[in-house]
C-alpha positions, 0 to 999 in steps of 0.5 A: 718794468711793469707786469700785466694788469697792474694798478697804481693809485692816484697820487703815488710818487715813484722816484727813481733817483735820490733827491740829493743827486748821485747815480740813477738807481735801478728803479722799479720792477712790478709783477703781474696783477700787483697794485700800489694804493693811493698816496704811496711813495716808492723811492726806488734808487736802490731797486725795488722789486715787487712780486706778482699779486701784491696788494698795497694799501693807501700811503705805503712807503718803500725806500731803497736808500738810506742817508749816511750820517756817521760823521759828526763833522759833515752835514748829513746831506753832504754824506750822501746815501747808501743804496739797498734793494727792497724785494717783496715776494708774490702774494703779499698784502701790505696794509695802509701806511706801512713803511718798508726800509732799505735793504729789506726782503719780504717773503712770499705770502706775507701780511704786513699790518697797517702802520707797521715799519718793516726794518728787517727781512720777513720770512714766507707766509707770516703776519707781521705788525708793529714798530718795528714789525715783528712776526705775530703768527704764521699763515700756515697752520702746520708750520711753527714760528721760529 
């Protein structure tokens, strides 16, 4: 489901089901005035929800599933995947080359620095960066970072 006035850049891949088969996922929900930069990858088997007014730079990758690999007696491919939704709140800026892994929720008003890998939930109104991403500062002068 797509909102009004969205933009999807050239070469973006939106994959609603896993490469290895299995049930078709819930897919992608994208809010009003949001954009995905060129060359992005949205693996939305486990449901990807993008809020309103979200900006994504080129090459952003979002994964709503992860491979199972706990058994050393079976191939990784044969163990299937676990679906886990990703949610991005309203008014976020996701920089170029960011990777967002399965099961992550990014709050409202978040800035994710270019090249970061987001592996854990991110609270509202902060700037995160790094591999893995961590909170650098708040965007609201009167608030303190936990």
